[in-house]
C-alpha positions in Angstrom: 123.8 66.9 103.0 124.5 69.3 100.7 127.5 70.5 101.8 128.8 67.1 101.3 128.0 66.2 97.6 130.8 66.3 95.3 130.1 68.6 92.7 129.8 71.9 92.1 127.3 74.0 90.6 128.1 76.3 87.3 124.0 77.0 87.2 121.5 76.6 89.7 117.6 77.4 88.7 114.3 77.0 90.8 111.3 77.6 89.1 107.9 77.8 90.9 103.9 78.3 90.0 100.8 77.5 91.1 98.5 77.6 88.1 95.2 77.2 86.5 95.3 73.3 85.5 95.5 73.3 80.9 91.2 72.6 81.1 90.7 74.8 83.8 92.6 77.9 82.3 90.2 79.8 81.0 89.8 83.6 81.9 92.3 86.2 79.7 94.5 86.2 82.9 95.9 82.4 82.1 95.5 82.9 86.4 92.7 82.0 89.3 93.5 82.2 92.7 94.3 79.1 94.7 96.1 80.9 97.8 95.4 84.4 99.5 95.0 86.7 96.2 96.0 89.8 98.3 99.4 88.2 99.0 99.6 87.2 95.3 99.3 91.2 94.2 101.3 91.7 97.0 104.2 89.7 96.2 104.2 91.5 92.6 105.7 94.9 94.0 108.6 93.1 95.7 112.2 93.9 94.6 114.2 90.9 93.2 118.0 90.1 93.7 119.5 87.4 91.5 123.1 85.9 89.8 123.2 85.7 86.5 126.6 84.2 84.4 128.4 86.3 87.4 127.2 89.5 87.6 124.5 90.1 90.8 121.3 91.6 88.7 118.9 93.7 91.2 115.2 94.7 90.1 113.3 97.6 91.6 109.4 96.0 92.6 108.3 98.9 89.9 110.1 97.0 87.1 109.8 94.0 88.0 107.2 92.6 85.5 109.5 94.4 82.5 111.9 91.7 83.2 111.0 88.1 82.1 111.3 85.5 79.7 110.0 82.0 78.6 110.3 78.8 79.5 109.5 75.6 77.8 108.5 72.9 80.4 107.5 69.2 79.5 103.8 68.5 78.6 102.9 72.2 79.4 104.5 73.9 76.8 105.3 77.5 77.3 105.3 79.7 80.7 106.8 83.0 81.8 109.5 83.1 84.0 110.2 86.4 86.0 112.2 86.8 89.3 110.8 85.6 92.6 112.3 88.2 95.4 115.9 87.5 96.9 117.6 84.2 94.9 120.7 85.1 96.6 119.9 83.8 99.8 119.4 80.5 98.3 123.7 80.6 97.9 124.4 80.6 101.0 121.7 77.9 102.5 122.3 75.5 99.7 126.2 75.9 99.8 126.1 76.8 96.1 129.8 78.6 96.8 130.7 78.6 92.9 127.4 78.9 91.3 127.9 81.6 88.4 124.0 81.7 88.3 121.6 81.0 90.7 117.9 82.2 90.4 114.8 81.9 91.7 111.3 82.3 89.3 107.8 82.5 89.5 106.2 80.6 86.7 103.1 82.1 85.3 101.2 81.6 81.5 101.9 83.8 78.8 100.7 87.7 79.2 100.8 87.5 82.8 103.9 89.9 83.1 102.5 92.6 80.2 99.0 92.6 82.0 100.2 93.0 85.8 102.9 95.7 84.5 100.5 98.1 83.4 98.0 97.1 85.8 101.1 98.6 88.3 101.6 101.2 86.2 98.1 102.6 86.5 98.8 102.3 90.2 95.7 99.2 91.5 99.0 97.9 94.0 99.2 100.7 96.0 97.7 99.9 99.4 97.4 103.1 100.8 93.9 103.8 102.9 91.5 106.3 100.5 88.9 107.4 102.5 87.3 109.2 98.6 87.5 105.8 96.9 83.9 104.8 98.9 81.7 104.3 96.8 82.9 105.2 93.9 82.6 103.0 90.5 85.3 100.7 88.7 84.9 103.5 86.1 85.0 106.4 87.9 88.4 104.6 90.0 90.2 104.5 86.8 89.7 108.1 85.6 91.1 108.9 89.3 94.6 107.0 88.5 94.8 108.5 84.6 93.8 112.1 85.8 90.6 111.8 82.9 88.2 114.5 82.8 85.9 113.4 79.6 85.5 111.5 77.1 86.3 107.8 76.5 87.3 106.1 79.3 89.8 103.0 77.4 91.1 104.8 74.9 92.5 107.2 77.4 93.5 104.7 79.2 95.2 103.0 76.4 97.5 106.3 75.4 98.3 106.6 79.6 99.5 102.6 79.5 101.0 103.1 76.2 99.2 100.7 73.8 96.3 100.6 71.2 92.9 101.1 72.2 92.2 97.2 71.0 95.2 95.6 72.6 95.3 92.9 74.7 95.9 94.2 77.8 93.0 97.2 77.4 91.1 93.9 76.9 92.0 92.1 79.9 90.9 95.4 82.0 87.7 95.7 80.2 86.9 91.5 81.2 87.5 92.3 84.4 85.1 95.0 84.9 87.9 98.1 85.5 85.8 100.5 83.4 82.5 99.0 84.9 80.0 101.6 86.3 79.0 99.3 89.2 80.3 100.4 92.8 82.7 99.2 94.5 82.6 96.9 97.4 86.1 97.2 99.5 86.6 97.3 103.0 89.1 99.5 103.7 89.2 101.4 100.6 92.8 101.1 99.0 93.5 100.2 94.9 94.8 97.3 96.0 91.9 95.7 97.7 89.6 97.0 94.9 91.8 95.1 92.6 91.7 91.8 94.9 88.3 91.9 95.0 87.8 92.3 91.8 90.0 89.6 90.6 88.3 86.9 93.1 84.8 87.5 91.9 86.1 86.8 88.3 88.9 84.6 89.0 87.8 82.1 91.8 88.1 78.5 90.6 84.7 76.6 89.9 83.4 73.6 91.4 85.3 70.2 89.9 88.1 72.7 88.6 91.9 71.7 89.2 94.6 73.8 90.2 98.1 72.6 89.5 101.6 73.3 91.1 105.1 73.2 88.7 108.6 72.7 90.2 111.0 72.8 88.6 115.1 73.1 89.1 117.3 73.4 86.6 121.8 72.5 87.4 124.6 72.3 85.1 126.9 70.2 87.5 130.8 69.8 87.2 132.4 66.7 88.8 135.8 65.8 89.4 137.8 65.4 86.3 135.5 67.8 84.1 132.3 66.2 83.5 129.8 67.8 83.3 126.1 67.3 83.4 122.3 69.5 83.0 120.3 68.0 85.7 116.5 68.7 85.2 114.2 68.0 88.1 110.4 68.4 87.7 107.5 67.4 89.2 103.8 69.0 88.1 101.1 67.8 90.9 97.4 68.7 90.5 94.8 69.2 92.7 91.7 66.9 93.5 88.6 68.1 91.8 86.1 69.4 94.7 88.9 67.8 97.0 92.6 69.4 98.1 94.2 71.8 96.1 97.4 70.6 94.7 98.7 74.4 96.5 97.4 73.2 100.0 98.7 69.6 99.5 102.5 70.1 98.1 102.6 73.4 101.0 101.1 71.6 104.3 102.4 67.6 103.3 106.2 68.0 103.4 105.6 70.3 106.9 103.3 67.3 108.1 105.1 64.1 107.2 108.0 66.1 108.8 106.5 66.9 111.9 104.9 63.1 112.3 108.7 61.8 111.8 109.7 63.8 114.9 107.0 62.5 116.8 108.0 58.8 115.5 111.7 60.1 116.9 112.8 59.1 113.2 114.2 63.1 113.0 116.5 63.1 115.7 118.8 66.4 115.1 117.6 69.1 117.3 116.2 73.1 117.2 114.9 74.9 114.3 116.5 73.9 110.9 115.6 74.2 107.5 115.4 70.9 105.5 118.4 70.8 103.9 119.8 67.8 105.7 119.5 64.0 104.6 117.9 62.6 107.8 114.6 65.3 107.0 114.2 65.5 103.0 114.8 61.8 102.3 112.7 60.4 104.8 109.7 63.0 103.5 110.8 62.9 99.6 110.1 59.4 100.1 106.7 59.6 101.9 105.5 62.5 99.3 106.6 60.2 96.3 104.2 57.3 97.9 101.3 60.4 97.4 101.9 60.6 94.2 104.2 64.0 94.4 107.3 63.2 92.8 110.3 65.4 91.6 111.4 63.5 88.0 115.2 64.0 87.3 116.2 64.0 83.6 120.0 64.1 83.5 122.0 64.8 79.9 126.0 64.5 79.7 127.2 67.2 78.3 129.9 67.0 75.1 133.1 69.0 74.9 131.1 71.6 72.5 128.2 71.7 74.9 130.5 72.9 77.9 131.9 75.5 76.8 
């Protein structure tokens, strides 16, 4: 069990992303929906809370996408990572009492954070019902959002967002059709649901395309007698063309395996439990590995100069 381990963690970082596989990453947003699109956008409004170098960091939802950085994922390349909700609950849950950094992040292809930040500034993440939006065009809705009356809509939108008229953000909004003259058809009529519907129309997987799940854990672990290691644990799983998505596999199979093990009386602990007990996670991970869903660990022992 976690509480019985013989090391303490200075750094514990866990980053996860559900993304198009590289060959399916063919739209300007670098994203396609493999789960509830409304949920993806609602999560974009969440506050964040994490521990970084001994300091607690709190970020308001409105500023979430102004706080991101990049990370390198082996065989995939550079991705953006931004904070995912409240990471501090995991400090207690996993017994990370001595950790100076506890962070849980979301992974996206480069450019996602800037465009979602601009979409948030426009007000498209508002889920207040607005009957006056019925029958409007996307261009008319954009005009309402930026309080624009006449002239070049894209130009005024760029000025409102503080970007150039030929910026990547304006190009992405144009590609999505948010300056278009076709009528909106969303029920209920909220800015969020209008955006959700439009994104789903433009950013869904085509037949035969694969999604991809990336999960990477980073630990800086200190053992008795001062030995330190940098441990990286990486899982990359791909969907099956015209079959199960990686999102469906990695979300459902661990719970299904645990349920089967309970029915077979191989998990004997009682009550509602999270899977931090070896009796649960060891057989579940073993069966997932038989399905080629594997966490690959890389361990690097740190020299003295790397420890300081």
